[in-house]
All heavy atoms as TSV, in Angstrom:
chain	resi	resn	atom	element	x	y	z
A	1	LEU	N	N	3.108	6.718	-24.039
A	1	LEU	CA	C	2.953	5.346	-24.454
A	1	LEU	C	C	1.673	5.260	-25.283
A	1	LEU	O	O	0.625	5.720	-24.832
A	1	LEU	CB	C	2.865	4.461	-23.211
A	1	LEU	CG	C	2.613	2.990	-23.373
A	1	LEU	CD1	C	3.787	2.313	-24.054
A	1	LEU	CD2	C	2.402	2.367	-22.011
A	2	MET	N	N	1.754	4.718	-26.483
A	2	MET	CA	C	0.561	4.519	-27.313
A	2	MET	C	C	0.006	3.121	-27.051
A	2	MET	O	O	0.727	2.131	-27.127
A	2	MET	CB	C	0.893	4.674	-28.790
A	2	MET	CG	C	1.228	6.093	-29.207
A	2	MET	SD	S	-0.109	7.283	-28.972
A	2	MET	CE	C	-1.344	6.693	-30.113
A	3	VAL	N	N	-1.277	3.064	-26.705
A	3	VAL	CA	C	-1.988	1.806	-26.507
A	3	VAL	C	C	-3.184	1.863	-27.445
A	3	VAL	O	O	-4.125	2.624	-27.218
A	3	VAL	CB	C	-2.429	1.621	-25.045
A	3	VAL	CG1	C	-3.227	0.340	-24.885
A	3	VAL	CG2	C	-1.235	1.626	-24.107
A	4	GLY	N	N	-3.110	1.095	-28.521
A	4	GLY	CA	C	-4.128	1.210	-29.562
A	4	GLY	C	C	-4.053	2.594	-30.179
A	4	GLY	O	O	-2.976	3.047	-30.565
A	5	ASP	N	N	-5.166	3.302	-30.196
A	5	ASP	CA	C	-5.175	4.665	-30.740
A	5	ASP	C	C	-5.174	5.719	-29.647
A	5	ASP	O	O	-5.418	6.896	-29.897
A	5	ASP	CB	C	-6.379	4.866	-31.670
A	5	ASP	CG	C	-7.706	4.722	-30.947
A	5	ASP	OD1	O	-7.720	4.196	-29.813
A	5	ASP	OD2	O	-8.729	5.132	-31.505
A	6	LYS	N	N	-4.889	5.313	-28.396
A	6	LYS	CA	C	-4.875	6.227	-27.250
A	6	LYS	C	C	-3.447	6.485	-26.781
A	6	LYS	O	O	-2.586	5.605	-26.846
A	6	LYS	CB	C	-5.665	5.661	-26.074
A	6	LYS	CG	C	-7.084	5.319	-26.382
A	6	LYS	CD	C	-7.919	6.537	-26.590
A	6	LYS	CE	C	-9.381	6.139	-26.755
A	6	LYS	NZ	N	-10.146	7.131	-27.443
A	7	LEU	N	N	-3.228	7.690	-26.293
A	7	LEU	CA	C	-1.975	8.042	-25.635
A	7	LEU	C	C	-2.181	7.869	-24.143
A	7	LEU	O	O	-3.146	8.389	-23.581
A	7	LEU	CB	C	-1.593	9.486	-25.945
A	7	LEU	CG	C	-0.336	10.003	-25.265
A	7	LEU	CD1	C	0.884	9.283	-25.810
A	7	LEU	CD2	C	-0.205	11.496	-25.450
A	8	VAL	N	N	-1.307	7.094	-23.494
A	8	VAL	CA	C	-1.413	6.821	-22.070
A	8	VAL	C	C	-0.162	7.365	-21.388
A	8	VAL	O	O	0.952	7.050	-21.788
A	8	VAL	CB	C	-1.555	5.298	-21.809
A	8	VAL	CG1	C	-1.573	4.998	-20.331
A	8	VAL	CG2	C	-2.807	4.759	-22.487
A	9	ALA	N	N	-0.381	8.191	-20.359
A	9	ALA	CA	C	0.734	8.771	-19.614
A	9	ALA	C	C	0.509	8.518	-18.132
A	9	ALA	O	O	-0.617	8.596	-17.640
A	9	ALA	CB	C	0.821	10.262	-19.878
A	10	LEU	N	N	1.570	8.226	-17.412
A	10	LEU	CA	C	1.507	7.976	-15.981
A	10	LEU	C	C	2.391	8.992	-15.279
A	10	LEU	O	O	3.583	9.088	-15.571
A	10	LEU	CB	C	1.970	6.554	-15.679
A	10	LEU	CG	C	1.931	6.094	-14.239
A	10	LEU	CD1	C	0.504	6.128	-13.687
A	10	LEU	CD2	C	2.504	4.692	-14.119
A	11	THR	N	N	1.814	9.758	-14.354
A	11	THR	CA	C	2.588	10.760	-13.624
A	11	THR	C	C	3.287	10.110	-12.435
A	11	THR	O	O	2.906	9.021	-11.996
A	11	THR	CB	C	1.690	11.899	-13.113
A	11	THR	OG1	O	0.850	11.394	-12.067
A	11	THR	CG2	C	0.859	12.505	-14.235
A	12	THR	N	N	4.272	10.788	-11.884
A	12	THR	CA	C	4.962	10.275	-10.700
A	12	THR	C	C	4.063	10.302	-9.470
A	12	THR	O	O	4.353	9.654	-8.483
A	12	THR	CB	C	6.243	11.085	-10.414
A	12	THR	OG1	O	5.902	12.466	-10.273
A	12	THR	CG2	C	7.265	10.910	-11.509
A	13	GLU	N	N	2.952	11.024	-9.543
A	13	GLU	CA	C	1.994	11.083	-8.435
A	13	GLU	C	C	0.924	9.991	-8.535
A	13	GLU	O	O	-0.018	9.976	-7.749
A	13	GLU	CB	C	1.321	12.456	-8.366
A	13	GLU	CG	C	2.244	13.574	-7.966
A	13	GLU	CD	C	3.077	14.100	-9.130
A	13	GLU	OE1	O	2.637	13.955	-10.288
A	13	GLU	OE2	O	4.165	14.623	-8.885
A	14	GLY	N	N	1.025	9.094	-9.523
A	14	GLY	CA	C	0.104	7.973	-9.636
A	14	GLY	C	C	-1.155	8.244	-10.427
A	14	GLY	O	O	-2.129	7.506	-10.320
A	15	GLU	N	N	-1.167	9.291	-11.249
A	15	GLU	CA	C	-2.324	9.578	-12.094
A	15	GLU	C	C	-2.070	9.041	-13.495
A	15	GLU	O	O	-1.048	9.349	-14.109
A	15	GLU	CB	C	-2.584	11.079	-12.168
A	15	GLU	CG	C	-3.784	11.419	-13.011
A	15	GLU	CD	C	-4.039	12.907	-13.139
A	15	GLU	OE1	O	-3.167	13.710	-12.766
A	15	GLU	OE2	O	-5.108	13.262	-13.633
A	16	LEU	N	N	-2.998	8.228	-13.967
A	16	LEU	CA	C	-2.927	7.692	-15.316
A	16	LEU	C	C	-3.836	8.539	-16.202
A	16	LEU	O	O	-5.021	8.685	-15.913
A	16	LEU	CB	C	-3.381	6.227	-15.339
A	16	LEU	CG	C	-3.261	5.518	-16.677
A	16	LEU	CD1	C	-1.799	5.230	-16.979
A	16	LEU	CD2	C	-4.064	4.238	-16.664
A	17	ILE	N	N	-3.269	9.102	-17.258
A	17	ILE	CA	C	-4.009	9.969	-18.162
A	17	ILE	C	C	-4.146	9.261	-19.498
A	17	ILE	O	O	-3.165	8.776	-20.055
A	17	ILE	CB	C	-3.278	11.310	-18.348
A	17	ILE	CG1	C	-3.140	12.004	-16.994
A	17	ILE	CG2	C	-4.015	12.195	-19.350
A	17	ILE	CD1	C	-2.160	13.157	-16.990
A	18	VAL	N	N	-5.385	9.182	-20.002
A	18	VAL	CA	C	-5.673	8.589	-21.299
A	18	VAL	C	C	-6.158	9.717	-22.198
A	18	VAL	O	O	-7.091	10.438	-21.840
A	18	VAL	CB	C	-6.745	7.484	-21.187
A	18	VAL	CG1	C	-7.024	6.881	-22.545
A	18	VAL	CG2	C	-6.321	6.421	-20.182
A	19	ALA	N	N	-5.513	9.876	-23.352
A	19	ALA	CA	C	-5.848	10.988	-24.236
A	19	ALA	C	C	-5.978	10.522	-25.679
A	19	ALA	O	O	-5.395	9.516	-26.079
A	19	ALA	CB	C	-4.771	12.066	-24.151
A	20	ASP	N	N	-6.763	11.283	-26.415
A	20	ASP	CA	C	-6.888	11.098	-27.862
A	20	ASP	C	C	-5.959	12.105	-28.528
A	20	ASP	O	O	-6.198	13.308	-28.417
A	20	ASP	CB	C	-8.325	11.358	-28.333
A	20	ASP	CG	C	-9.295	10.318	-27.825
A	20	ASP	OD1	O	-8.973	9.124	-27.929
A	20	ASP	OD2	O	-10.370	10.704	-27.335
A	21	PRO	N	N	-4.886	11.638	-29.177
A	21	PRO	CA	C	-4.007	12.586	-29.865
A	21	PRO	C	C	-4.641	13.001	-31.194
A	21	PRO	O	O	-4.764	12.201	-32.108
A	21	PRO	CB	C	-2.718	11.785	-30.080
A	21	PRO	CG	C	-3.157	10.360	-30.092
A	21	PRO	CD	C	-4.397	10.279	-29.250
A	22	THR	N	N	-5.091	14.230	-31.253
A	22	THR	CA	C	-5.751	14.726	-32.463
A	22	THR	C	C	-5.022	15.956	-32.957
A	22	THR	O	O	-5.069	17.010	-32.326
A	22	THR	CB	C	-7.224	15.076	-32.188
A	22	THR	OG1	O	-7.286	16.007	-31.110
A	22	THR	CG2	C	-8.024	13.846	-31.814
A	23	GLY	N	N	-4.347	15.816	-34.073
A	23	GLY	CA	C	-3.645	16.961	-34.656
A	23	GLY	C	C	-2.564	17.499	-33.747
A	23	GLY	O	O	-1.686	16.772	-33.318
A	24	ASP	N	N	-2.663	18.776	-33.412
A	24	ASP	CA	C	-1.621	19.417	-32.615
A	24	ASP	C	C	-2.002	19.562	-31.151
A	24	ASP	O	O	-1.368	20.318	-30.416
A	24	ASP	CB	C	-1.279	20.781	-33.204
A	24	ASP	CG	C	-2.473	21.721	-33.239
A	24	ASP	OD1	O	-3.602	21.248	-33.058
A	24	ASP	OD2	O	-2.261	22.923	-33.450
A	25	LYS	N	N	-3.044	18.839	-30.679
A	25	LYS	CA	C	-3.430	18.919	-29.274
A	25	LYS	C	C	-3.849	17.552	-28.764
A	25	LYS	O	O	-4.017	16.603	-29.531
A	25	LYS	CB	C	-4.560	19.916	-29.074
A	25	LYS	CG	C	-5.860	19.515	-29.719
A	25	LYS	CD	C	-6.948	20.519	-29.399
A	25	LYS	CE	C	-8.278	19.969	-29.894
A	25	LYS	NZ	N	-9.385	20.596	-29.239
A	26	LEU	N	N	-3.998	17.460	-27.455
A	26	LEU	CA	C	-4.452	16.230	-26.819
A	26	LEU	C	C	-5.821	16.469	-26.215
A	26	LEU	O	O	-6.040	17.458	-25.524
A	26	LEU	CB	C	-3.503	15.816	-25.692
A	26	LEU	CG	C	-2.103	15.374	-26.090
A	26	LEU	CD1	C	-1.279	15.085	-24.852
A	26	LEU	CD2	C	-2.163	14.155	-26.974
A	27	ASP	N	N	-6.741	15.580	-26.479
A	27	ASP	CA	C	-8.052	15.617	-25.848
A	27	ASP	C	C	-8.064	14.542	-24.772
A	27	ASP	O	O	-7.966	13.346	-25.085
A	27	ASP	CB	C	-9.164	15.349	-26.869
A	27	ASP	CG	C	-9.301	16.465	-27.882
A	27	ASP	OD1	O	-9.161	17.640	-27.482
A	27	ASP	OD2	O	-9.540	16.168	-29.067
A	28	ILE	N	N	-8.160	14.965	-23.501
A	28	ILE	CA	C	-8.163	14.018	-22.394
A	28	ILE	C	C	-9.461	13.215	-22.446
A	28	ILE	O	O	-10.555	13.774	-22.382
A	28	ILE	CB	C	-8.030	14.739	-21.032
A	28	ILE	CG1	C	-6.761	15.604	-20.988
A	28	ILE	CG2	C	-8.060	13.738	-19.886
A	28	ILE	CD1	C	-5.478	14.849	-21.102
A	29	ALA	N	N	-9.328	11.899	-22.569
A	29	ALA	CA	C	-10.490	11.012	-22.607
A	29	ALA	C	C	-10.857	10.558	-21.202
A	29	ALA	O	O	-12.031	10.404	-20.882
A	29	ALA	CB	C	-10.202	9.809	-23.500
A	30	ALA	N	N	-9.848	10.332	-20.347
A	30	ALA	CA	C	-10.084	9.872	-18.974
A	30	ALA	C	C	-8.818	10.040	-18.161
A	30	ALA	O	O	-7.717	10.124	-18.716
A	30	ALA	CB	C	-10.511	8.407	-18.976
A	31	ASN	N	N	-8.987	10.105	-16.860
A	31	ASN	CA	C	-7.834	10.032	-15.967
A	31	ASN	C	C	-8.234	9.247	-14.726
A	31	ASN	O	O	-9.379	9.259	-14.304
A	31	ASN	CB	C	-7.259	11.410	-15.638
A	31	ASN	CG	C	-8.250	12.332	-14.985
A	31	ASN	OD1	O	-9.449	12.139	-15.081
A	31	ASN	ND2	N	-7.753	13.333	-14.324
A	32	TYR	N	N	-7.255	8.515	-14.199
A	32	TYR	CA	C	-7.494	7.603	-13.092
A	32	TYR	C	C	-6.388	7.758	-12.067
A	32	TYR	O	O	-5.228	7.956	-12.427
A	32	TYR	CB	C	-7.467	6.141	-13.572
A	32	TYR	CG	C	-8.398	5.849	-14.709
A	32	TYR	CD1	C	-7.952	5.926	-16.024
A	32	TYR	CD2	C	-9.716	5.489	-14.476
A	32	TYR	CE1	C	-8.808	5.648	-17.082
A	32	TYR	CE2	C	-10.576	5.209	-15.530
A	32	TYR	CZ	C	-10.117	5.297	-16.823
A	32	TYR	OH	O	-10.961	5.024	-17.868
A	33	GLU	N	N	-6.736	7.622	-10.793
A	33	GLU	CA	C	-5.709	7.529	-9.767
A	33	GLU	C	C	-5.403	6.049	-9.594
A	33	GLU	O	O	-6.251	5.285	-9.114
A	33	GLU	CB	C	-6.176	8.119	-8.439
A	33	GLU	CG	C	-5.080	8.087	-7.401
A	33	GLU	CD	C	-5.488	8.671	-6.066
A	33	GLU	OE1	O	-6.443	9.448	-6.013
A	33	GLU	OE2	O	-4.829	8.328	-5.073
A	34	VAL	N	N	-4.221	5.630	-10.025
A	34	VAL	CA	C	-3.873	4.210	-9.990
A	34	VAL	C	C	-2.957	3.870	-8.825
A	34	VAL	O	O	-2.689	2.699	-8.579
A	34	VAL	CB	C	-3.246	3.746	-11.328
A	34	VAL	CG1	C	-4.261	3.868	-12.455
A	34	VAL	CG2	C	-1.984	4.514	-11.649
A	35	SER	N	N	-2.483	4.906	-8.112
A	35	SER	CA	C	-1.636	4.660	-6.952
A	35	SER	C	C	-1.624	5.887	-6.051
A	35	SER	O	O	-1.627	7.024	-6.533
A	35	SER	CB	C	-0.207	4.334	-7.389
A	35	SER	OG	O	0.607	4.145	-6.253
A	36	SER	N	N	-1.592	5.635	-4.762
A	36	SER	CA	C	-1.409	6.728	-3.810
A	36	SER	C	C	0.058	6.840	-3.402
A	36	SER	O	O	0.426	7.710	-2.624
A	36	SER	CB	C	-2.279	6.491	-2.565
A	36	SER	OG	O	-1.914	5.275	-1.939
A	37	LYS	N	N	0.883	5.972	-3.931
A	37	LYS	CA	C	2.327	5.950	-3.669
A	37	LYS	C	C	3.072	6.516	-4.873
A	37	LYS	O	O	2.536	6.580	-5.976
A	37	LYS	CB	C	2.804	4.512	-3.418
A	37	LYS	CG	C	2.093	3.816	-2.298
A	37	LYS	CD	C	2.488	4.395	-0.985
A	37	LYS	CE	C	1.801	3.630	0.140
A	37	LYS	NZ	N	1.921	4.292	1.396
A	38	PRO	N	N	4.340	6.887	-4.703
A	38	PRO	CA	C	5.128	7.373	-5.842
A	38	PRO	C	C	5.273	6.306	-6.927
A	38	PRO	O	O	5.382	5.119	-6.637
A	38	PRO	CB	C	6.490	7.682	-5.216
A	38	PRO	CG	C	6.229	7.870	-3.762
A	38	PRO	CD	C	5.075	6.975	-3.436
A	39	VAL	N	N	5.244	6.755	-8.176
A	39	VAL	CA	C	5.391	5.878	-9.341
A	39	VAL	C	C	6.525	6.426	-10.197
A	39	VAL	O	O	6.462	7.567	-10.643
A	39	VAL	CB	C	4.088	5.827	-10.171
A	39	VAL	CG1	C	4.276	4.959	-11.398
A	39	VAL	CG2	C	2.933	5.329	-9.329
A	40	TRP	N	N	7.560	5.612	-10.410
A	40	TRP	CA	C	8.683	6.051	-11.230
A	40	TRP	C	C	8.862	5.187	-12.469
A	40	TRP	O	O	9.501	5.596	-13.425
A	40	TRP	CB	C	9.976	6.059	-10.415
A	40	TRP	CG	C	9.914	7.002	-9.263
A	40	TRP	CD1	C	9.769	8.369	-9.331
A	40	TRP	CD2	C	9.947	6.684	-7.882
A	40	TRP	NE1	N	9.715	8.902	-8.069
A	40	TRP	CE2	C	9.834	7.883	-7.147
A	40	TRP	CE3	C	10.067	5.504	-7.179
A	40	TRP	CZ2	C	9.837	7.941	-5.773
A	40	TRP	CZ3	C	10.072	5.554	-5.791
A	40	TRP	CH2	C	9.954	6.768	-5.120
A	41	ALA	N	N	8.295	3.981	-12.472
A	41	ALA	CA	C	8.456	3.074	-13.610
A	41	ALA	C	C	7.420	3.401	-14.684
A	41	ALA	O	O	6.316	3.849	-14.381
A	41	ALA	CB	C	8.287	1.630	-13.151
A	42	HIS	N	N	7.776	3.158	-15.921
A	42	HIS	CA	C	6.836	3.330	-17.016
A	42	HIS	C	C	5.767	2.252	-16.940
A	42	HIS	O	O	6.054	1.119	-16.547
A	42	HIS	CB	C	7.553	3.229	-18.371
A	42	HIS	CG	C	8.499	4.336	-18.633
A	42	HIS	ND1	N	8.086	5.564	-19.056
A	42	HIS	CD2	C	9.842	4.408	-18.507
A	42	HIS	CE1	C	9.132	6.360	-19.197
A	42	HIS	NE2	N	10.207	5.681	-18.863
A	43	PRO	N	N	4.534	2.560	-17.326
A	43	PRO	CA	C	3.522	1.508	-17.375
A	43	PRO	C	C	3.874	0.522	-18.490
A	43	PRO	O	O	4.520	0.889	-19.474
A	43	PRO	CB	C	2.236	2.266	-17.686
A	43	PRO	CG	C	2.674	3.528	-18.346
A	43	PRO	CD	C	4.018	3.852	-17.776
A	44	ALA	N	N	3.449	-0.719	-18.316
A	44	ALA	CA	C	3.758	-1.754	-19.303
A	44	ALA	C	C	2.463	-2.331	-19.858
A	44	ALA	O	O	1.679	-2.918	-19.106
A	44	ALA	CB	C	4.589	-2.859	-18.668
A	45	PRO	N	N	2.221	-2.152	-21.162
A	45	PRO	CA	C	1.009	-2.750	-21.742
A	45	PRO	C	C	1.166	-4.265	-21.836
A	45	PRO	O	O	2.227	-4.777	-22.177
A	45	PRO	CB	C	0.923	-2.110	-23.127
A	45	PRO	CG	C	2.301	-1.653	-23.438
A	45	PRO	CD	C	2.984	-1.393	-22.132
A	46	VAL	N	N	0.104	-4.969	-21.477
A	46	VAL	CA	C	0.034	-6.421	-21.604
A	46	VAL	C	C	-1.292	-6.749	-22.283
A	46	VAL	O	O	-2.145	-5.877	-22.454
A	46	VAL	CB	C	0.147	-7.129	-20.229
A	46	VAL	CG1	C	1.526	-6.925	-19.627
A	46	VAL	CG2	C	-0.920	-6.653	-19.275
A	47	GLU	N	N	-1.476	-7.992	-22.657
A	47	GLU	CA	C	-2.675	-8.382	-23.395
A	47	GLU	C	C	-3.963	-8.028	-22.656
A	47	GLU	O	O	-4.942	-7.600	-23.255
A	47	GLU	CB	C	-2.642	-9.882	-23.679
A	47	GLU	CG	C	-3.796	-10.357	-24.510
A	47	GLU	CD	C	-3.681	-11.827	-24.851
A	47	GLU	OE1	O	-2.563	-12.357	-24.915
A	47	GLU	OE2	O	-4.744	-12.445	-25.039
A	48	ASP	N	N	-3.964	-8.196	-21.339
A	48	ASP	CA	C	-5.175	-7.967	-20.546
A	48	ASP	C	C	-5.339	-6.535	-20.043
A	48	ASP	O	O	-6.347	-6.223	-19.430
A	48	ASP	CB	C	-5.195	-8.896	-19.330
A	48	ASP	CG	C	-5.378	-10.344	-19.716
A	48	ASP	OD1	O	-5.800	-10.602	-20.851
A	48	ASP	OD2	O	-5.096	-11.213	-18.889
A	49	GLY	N	N	-4.354	-5.665	-20.220
A	49	GLY	CA	C	-4.467	-4.308	-19.686
A	49	GLY	C	C	-3.129	-3.613	-19.591
A	49	GLY	O	O	-2.326	-3.643	-20.520
A	50	LEU	N	N	-2.881	-3.039	-18.410
A	50	LEU	CA	C	-1.688	-2.224	-18.211
A	50	LEU	C	C	-1.115	-2.530	-16.833
A	50	LEU	O	O	-1.841	-2.504	-15.828
A	50	LEU	CB	C	-2.077	-0.746	-18.287
A	50	LEU	CG	C	-0.991	0.270	-18.435
A	50	LEU	CD1	C	-0.331	0.159	-19.812
A	50	LEU	CD2	C	-1.567	1.668	-18.259
A	51	LEU	N	N	0.179	-2.844	-16.776
A	51	LEU	CA	C	0.838	-3.070	-15.498
A	51	LEU	C	C	1.395	-1.747	-14.980
A	51	LEU	O	O	2.042	-1.007	-15.726
A	51	LEU	CB	C	1.989	-4.068	-15.643
A	51	LEU	CG	C	1.601	-5.508	-15.915
A	51	LEU	CD1	C	2.846	-6.336	-16.224
A	51	LEU	CD2	C	0.847	-6.097	-14.732
A	52	VAL	N	N	1.138	-1.485	-13.699
A	52	VAL	CA	C	1.644	-0.265	-13.060
A	52	VAL	C	C	2.420	-0.681	-11.815
A	52	VAL	O	O	1.893	-1.387	-10.948
A	52	VAL	CB	C	0.488	0.688	-12.676
A	52	VAL	CG1	C	1.015	1.876	-11.897
A	52	VAL	CG2	C	-0.259	1.144	-13.912
A	53	LYS	N	N	3.661	-0.230	-11.722
A	53	LYS	CA	C	4.525	-0.542	-10.579
A	53	LYS	C	C	4.711	0.735	-9.784
A	53	LYS	O	O	5.254	1.710	-10.273
A	53	LYS	CB	C	5.875	-1.070	-11.077
A	53	LYS	CG	C	6.934	-1.204	-10.002
A	53	LYS	CD	C	6.626	-2.346	-9.070
A	53	LYS	CE	C	7.748	-2.591	-8.084
A	53	LYS	NZ	N	7.623	-1.832	-6.841
A	54	ASP	N	N	4.216	0.737	-8.541
A	54	ASP	CA	C	4.457	1.893	-7.686
A	54	ASP	C	C	5.571	1.556	-6.703
A	54	ASP	O	O	6.293	0.571	-6.880
A	54	ASP	CB	C	3.174	2.382	-7.007
A	54	ASP	CG	C	2.610	1.432	-5.960
A	54	ASP	OD1	O	3.328	0.518	-5.509
A	54	ASP	OD2	O	1.444	1.612	-5.596
A	55	ASP	N	N	5.692	2.352	-5.658
A	55	ASP	CA	C	6.759	2.190	-4.682
A	55	ASP	C	C	6.703	0.839	-3.968
A	55	ASP	O	O	7.732	0.307	-3.566
A	55	ASP	CB	C	6.660	3.335	-3.666
A	55	ASP	CG	C	7.860	3.444	-2.766
A	55	ASP	OD1	O	8.974	3.132	-3.221
A	55	ASP	OD2	O	7.685	3.843	-1.604
A	56	LEU	N	N	5.487	0.260	-3.837
A	56	LEU	CA	C	5.331	-0.962	-3.052
A	56	LEU	C	C	4.799	-2.170	-3.801
A	56	LEU	O	O	5.005	-3.301	-3.372
A	56	LEU	CB	C	4.390	-0.685	-1.864
A	56	LEU	CG	C	4.844	0.382	-0.883
A	56	LEU	CD1	C	3.767	0.628	0.162
A	56	LEU	CD2	C	6.154	-0.021	-0.225
A	57	ARG	N	N	4.059	-1.961	-4.884
A	57	ARG	CA	C	3.391	-3.113	-5.506
A	57	ARG	C	C	3.282	-2.973	-7.026
A	57	ARG	O	O	3.446	-1.896	-7.569
A	57	ARG	CB	C	2.015	-3.318	-4.886
A	57	ARG	CG	C	1.096	-2.155	-5.116
A	57	ARG	CD	C	-0.215	-2.335	-4.324
A	57	ARG	NE	N	-0.988	-1.132	-4.451
A	57	ARG	CZ	C	-0.974	-0.115	-3.584
A	57	ARG	NH1	N	-0.235	-0.196	-2.511
A	57	ARG	NH2	N	-1.697	0.955	-3.783
A	58	LEU	N	N	2.953	-4.105	-7.639
A	58	LEU	CA	C	2.698	-4.170	-9.080
A	58	LEU	C	C	1.231	-4.531	-9.251
A	58	LEU	O	O	0.745	-5.495	-8.666
A	58	LEU	CB	C	3.582	-5.256	-9.713
A	58	LEU	CG	C	3.420	-5.499	-11.200
A	58	LEU	CD1	C	3.891	-4.297	-11.990
A	58	LEU	CD2	C	4.192	-6.742	-11.606
A	59	THR	N	N	0.496	-3.717	-10.028
A	59	THR	CA	C	-0.936	-3.961	-10.222
A	59	THR	C	C	-1.267	-4.037	-11.713
A	59	THR	O	O	-0.604	-3.422	-12.541
A	59	THR	CB	C	-1.805	-2.868	-9.577
A	59	THR	OG1	O	-1.403	-1.598	-10.072
A	59	THR	CG2	C	-1.679	-2.878	-8.074
A	60	LEU	N	N	-2.308	-4.801	-12.006
A	60	LEU	CA	C	-2.820	-4.915	-13.372
A	60	LEU	C	C	-4.112	-4.122	-13.457
A	60	LEU	O	O	-5.042	-4.356	-12.681
A	60	LEU	CB	C	-3.083	-6.383	-13.741
A	60	LEU	CG	C	-3.809	-6.621	-15.062
A	60	LEU	CD1	C	-2.974	-6.141	-16.232
A	60	LEU	CD2	C	-4.166	-8.097	-15.200
A	61	TRP	N	N	-4.177	-3.186	-14.391
A	61	TRP	CA	C	-5.370	-2.383	-14.630
A	61	TRP	C	C	-5.963	-2.828	-15.953
A	61	TRP	O	O	-5.273	-2.883	-16.970
A	61	TRP	CB	C	-5.017	-0.894	-14.664
A	61	TRP	CG	C	-4.658	-0.394	-13.322
A	61	TRP	CD1	C	-3.438	-0.461	-12.712
A	61	TRP	CD2	C	-5.530	0.197	-12.376
A	61	TRP	NE1	N	-3.500	0.060	-11.458
A	61	TRP	CE2	C	-4.770	0.476	-11.217
A	61	TRP	CE3	C	-6.885	0.525	-12.383
A	61	TRP	CZ2	C	-5.336	1.081	-10.093
A	61	TRP	CZ3	C	-7.435	1.122	-11.264
A	61	TRP	CH2	C	-6.648	1.375	-10.138
A	62	ARG	N	N	-7.264	-3.117	-15.921
A	62	ARG	CA	C	-7.969	-3.526	-17.137
A	62	ARG	C	C	-8.919	-2.428	-17.571
A	62	ARG	O	O	-9.554	-1.787	-16.734
A	62	ARG	CB	C	-8.750	-4.820	-16.876
A	62	ARG	CG	C	-7.821	-5.970	-16.630
A	62	ARG	CD	C	-8.583	-7.269	-16.569
A	62	ARG	NE	N	-7.630	-8.349	-16.437
A	62	ARG	CZ	C	-7.748	-9.315	-15.568
A	62	ARG	NH1	N	-8.781	-9.375	-14.760
A	62	ARG	NH2	N	-6.835	-10.261	-15.505
A	63	PHE	N	N	-9.033	-2.233	-18.870
A	63	PHE	CA	C	-9.893	-1.197	-19.425
A	63	PHE	C	C	-10.883	-1.822	-20.391
A	63	PHE	O	O	-10.569	-2.766	-21.091
A	63	PHE	CB	C	-9.060	-0.143	-20.160
A	63	PHE	CG	C	-8.013	0.476	-19.280
A	63	PHE	CD1	C	-6.703	0.047	-19.352
A	63	PHE	CD2	C	-8.346	1.454	-18.377
A	63	PHE	CE1	C	-5.735	0.604	-18.534
A	63	PHE	CE2	C	-7.395	2.005	-17.552
A	63	PHE	CZ	C	-6.081	1.577	-17.628
A	64	LYS	N	N	-12.067	-1.269	-20.435
A	64	LYS	CA	C	-13.093	-1.769	-21.348
A	64	LYS	C	C	-13.041	-1.018	-22.645
A	64	LYS	O	O	-12.618	0.065	-22.764
A	64	LYS	CB	C	-14.477	-1.595	-20.738
A	64	LYS	CG	C	-14.655	-2.448	-19.525
A	64	LYS	CD	C	-16.039	-2.257	-18.985
A	64	LYS	CE	C	-16.233	-3.126	-17.764
A	64	LYS	NZ	N	-17.568	-3.067	-17.255
């Protein structure tokens, strides 16, 4: 998922990876644990941040 100029990926284990796509490689800019529960839904960008739906809840993550 592209959010601005960043590539954002969410693993099924609840890790959110933010990367800078540069040429033929990815430079990891940050990674966050956004859930301790299984995550199967794609993250959804919204005006204020990113919605993440895990097995039990929906959360809004904001980034600076």
